[in-house]
C-alpha positions in Angstrom: -28.8 32.2 -27.5 -27.9 32.3 -23.9 -29.2 28.8 -23.5 -27.0 27.6 -26.4 -24.0 29.3 -24.8 -24.8 27.7 -21.5 -24.9 24.2 -23.1 -21.7 24.9 -25.0 -20.0 26.0 -21.8 -21.2 22.9 -19.9 -19.9 20.6 -22.7 -16.6 22.5 -22.7 -16.3 22.2 -19.0 -17.3 18.5 -19.0 -14.8 17.8 -21.7 -11.9 19.4 -19.7 -13.0 17.8 -16.4 -13.0 14.3 -18.0 -9.7 15.1 -19.7 -7.9 16.2 -16.5 -9.4 13.3 -14.6 -7.8 10.9 -17.2 -4.5 12.7 -17.0 -4.6 12.5 -13.2 -5.3 8.8 -13.3 -2.5 8.2 -15.8 -0.1 10.2 -13.6 -1.1 8.6 -10.2 -1.3 4.9 -11.2 2.5 4.4 -11.6 2.9 6.0 -8.1 0.3 3.8 -6.5 1.8 0.8 -8.2 5.3 1.5 -6.8 3.9 2.1 -3.3 1.8 -1.2 -3.6 4.9 -3.2 -4.6 6.9 -1.8 -1.7 4.3 -3.1 0.7 3.6 -6.4 -1.0 4.9 -9.9 -0.4 7.2 -11.9 -2.6 4.7 -14.4 -3.9 2.3 -11.7 -5.0 5.0 -9.8 -6.9 6.3 -13.0 -8.5 2.8 -13.9 -9.8 2.3 -10.4 -11.1 -0.8 -9.8 -8.9 0.2 -6.4 -7.6 -1.2 -3.4 -9.4 -2.8 -0.6 -7.3 -3.3 -2.3 -3.9 -0.7 -4.2 -1.9 -1.1 -7.9 -1.5 0.5 -9.8 1.4 1.2 -6.6 3.3 4.6 -6.3 4.9 7.3 -3.7 5.5 10.3 -5.9 5.1 11.5 -3.9 2.0 11.5 -0.7 4.0 13.4 -2.3 6.8 16.1 -3.4 4.3 16.2 0.0 2.6 16.6 1.8 5.9 19.4 -0.6 7.0 21.5 0.8 4.2 23.7 3.3 5.9 24.4 5.1 2.6 20.8 5.5 1.8 19.9 6.9 5.2 22.8 9.3 5.4 22.2 10.5 1.9 18.5 11.0 2.7 19.3 13.3 5.6 22.0 15.1 3.7 19.5 15.7 0.8 17.0 17.3 3.1 19.6 19.7 4.6 21.0 20.5 1.1 17.6 21.0 -0.4 16.7 23.5 2.4 20.0 25.4 2.0 19.9 25.4 -1.8 16.3 26.5 -1.9 17.0 29.4 0.4 20.1 30.4 -1.7 18.1 30.1 -5.0 15.2 32.2 -3.6 17.6 34.9 -2.3 19.3 35.2 -5.6 16.0 35.3 -7.5 14.6 38.1 -5.3 17.8 40.2 -5.4 17.7 40.1 -9.2 13.9 40.3 -9.7 13.3 43.3 -7.5 15.6 45.8 -9.1 14.6 44.7 -12.6 10.9 45.3 -11.6 11.5 48.9 -10.8 10.7 51.5 -13.5 13.4 53.8 -14.7 16.4 51.5 -13.7 19.1 52.2 -16.2 20.3 49.1 -18.1 17.4 46.9 -16.9 16.4 46.1 -20.5 20.0 44.9 -21.3 20.1 42.8 -18.2 16.7 41.3 -19.0 17.8 40.5 -22.5 20.9 38.7 -21.3 18.8 36.7 -18.8 16.4 35.7 -21.5 19.2 34.7 -23.9 20.5 32.2 -21.3 17.1 30.5 -21.4 17.6 29.6 -25.1 21.4 29.2 -25.3 23.3 26.6 -23.3 27.1 26.2 -23.6 26.8 22.4 -23.1 28.0 19.9 -20.6 31.8 20.1 -21.3 32.1 23.9 -21.3 30.0 24.0 -18.1 32.3 21.3 -16.5 35.4 23.2 -17.5 33.9 26.4 -16.1 33.1 24.8 -12.8 36.5 23.2 -12.7 38.2 26.5 -13.2 36.6 27.8 -10.0 37.8 24.8 -8.1 34.2 23.5 -7.3 34.6 19.9 -8.6 33.9 17.4 -5.8 32.7 20.1 -3.5 29.2 21.0 -2.3 29.4 24.3 -4.1 29.1 22.4 -7.4 25.6 21.5 -6.3 24.7 25.0 -5.2 26.2 27.7 -7.4 25.6 26.5 -11.0 21.9 26.3 -10.6 21.4 29.1 -8.1 19.1 31.1 -10.3 16.3 30.1 -12.7 15.5 32.8 -15.2 12.0 31.5 -15.6 11.4 31.8 -11.9 13.0 35.2 -11.8 10.6 36.5 -14.5 7.6 35.3 -12.4 9.1 37.0 -9.3 9.9 40.2 -11.3 6.3 40.4 -12.6 4.9 39.9 -9.1 7.0 42.8 -7.8 6.0 44.9 -10.7 2.3 44.2 -10.1 2.4 46.0 -6.7 0.8 49.5 -6.8 3.4 52.2 -7.2 1.7 54.3 -4.6 2.9 51.9 -1.9 6.5 52.4 -3.0 6.1 56.1 -3.2 4.5 56.3 0.3 7.5 54.2 1.7 10.0 56.6 0.1 8.2 59.6 1.6 8.5 57.9 5.0 12.3 57.7 4.4 12.6 54.1 3.4 15.4 53.0 1.1 15.1 50.4 -1.6 16.3 47.5 0.6 13.9 48.4 3.3 11.0 48.8 0.8 11.9 45.4 -0.6 11.8 43.4 2.6 9.1 45.5 4.4 6.7 45.9 1.5 7.5 44.0 -1.7 8.4 40.6 -0.1 5.4 40.4 2.3 3.0 41.2 -0.5 4.5 38.5 -2.7 4.5 35.6 -0.2 2.3 33.4 -2.4 4.6 33.8 -5.3 7.7 33.2 -3.1 6.2 30.1 -1.6 5.3 28.7 -5.1 8.8 29.4 -6.4 10.3 27.8 -3.3 8.3 24.7 -4.2 9.6 24.8 -7.8 13.2 25.1 -6.6 12.9 22.4 -4.0 11.3 19.9 -6.3 13.9 20.6 -9.0 16.8 20.3 -6.6 15.4 17.2 -4.9 14.9 15.3 -8.2 18.1 16.6 -9.8 20.9 14.2 -10.5 22.9 15.6 -13.4 25.1 17.9 -11.3 26.2 14.9 -9.2 26.9 12.7 -12.2 29.1 15.4 -13.8 30.7 17.3 -10.9 30.7 15.2 -7.8 32.5 11.8 -7.3 32.7 11.8 -3.5 30.1 9.4 -2.0 29.7 11.7 1.0 28.3 14.4 -1.2 25.8 12.2 -3.0 22.1 13.0 -2.5 19.3 10.5 -2.1 18.7 10.4 -5.9 22.3 9.4 -6.5 22.1 6.8 -3.7 18.9 5.5 -5.2 20.5 5.2 -8.6 23.4 3.3 -7.2 21.2 1.0 -5.1 19.0 0.1 -8.1 22.1 -0.6 -10.2 23.5 -2.8 -7.5 20.3 -4.7 -7.0 19.9 -5.2 -10.8 23.3 -6.8 -10.9 22.2 -9.2 -8.1 18.9 -9.8 -9.8 20.6 -11.6 -12.7 21.7 -14.4 -10.4 18.3 -15.8 -9.5 14.6 -15.1 -9.8 14.3 -15.0 -6.0 16.8 -12.2 -5.8 14.7 -10.4 -8.4 11.7 -10.5 -6.0 13.7 -8.9 -3.2 15.1 -6.4 -5.7 11.7 -5.2 -6.8 10.6 -4.8 -3.2 13.7 -2.8 -2.2 13.6 -0.6 -5.3 10.0 0.3 -4.8 10.5 1.0 -1.1 13.5 3.2 -1.8 11.6 5.1 -4.5 8.7 5.6 -2.1 10.9 6.9 0.6 12.5 9.4 -1.8 9.1 10.7 -2.8 8.0 11.3 0.8 9.5 14.8 1.5 7.9 16.3 -1.5 4.5 14.7 -0.7 4.8 16.1 2.9 5.7 19.6 1.9 3.3 20.0 -1.0 0.0 20.2 1.0 1.4 23.1 3.0 2.3 25.1 -0.1 -0.7 24.1 -2.3 -2.8 27.0 -1.0 -0.3 29.5 -2.4 0.2 27.7 -5.7 -2.6 29.1 -7.9 -2.4 32.6 -6.3 1.3 32.7 -6.6 1.4 31.8 -10.3 -1.4 34.2 -11.2 0.3 37.0 -9.2 3.6 36.4 -11.0 2.0 36.0 -14.5 -0.3 39.0 -14.8 0.9 42.6 -14.3 -1.7 45.2 -13.2 
């Protein structure tokens, strides 16, 4: 019987290993193709020879992309904005998650209910626009910071992580004369670093890839992030591409190089946070 279970387990594991390998290949091939096109020559792109590996290696597309003042400035602005916004998002998440994780807090069930309701009910684009306009945030950087400053999903993970800490640690801190704020930043936060690092990654990726807020609330070019600049660049290049086939070759090169550059920050940050990823999610998902 044990032998049969072992065989079944092996088949089960083999199936999922093969399945996830296929999913990984499907996910990574488009990325590799974009990178390959960005480093390939015009002739190879024109003949459709570029797939996973670059052909006719050159970096002309990157030189042209980096010569665009708008793209470079928006790239630097995006990095600064992402850092600031991620910090604000994480502070808001912790300040809400910690009190809701404490037992005996009056009104916590009602607050939790209201938070969960917002996950399922959305007012829509126009009411959100009017709401942001009423606060005078249109065409300001606050329109990119305040509206999405808290994710209820991330807050629930953070709340569960705080709740999983042994109550004896909290009681010992209170006996030593610590208040709730001191307990939070001296005990709760240090013990939940993996979860905090993971949620920072979630917030950073979401903010870096986000473009809806800029489309709806921001018209000033100086407030556009790299994603908006990339969108405008691709649209401009597509218009030029209609003129001749040669222009299309240059267009594909520049688009691929710009997309590759926009992916770079997340690819650089992820390896440093990866070691916290599994531990952070598990800590925030299971209480006990």
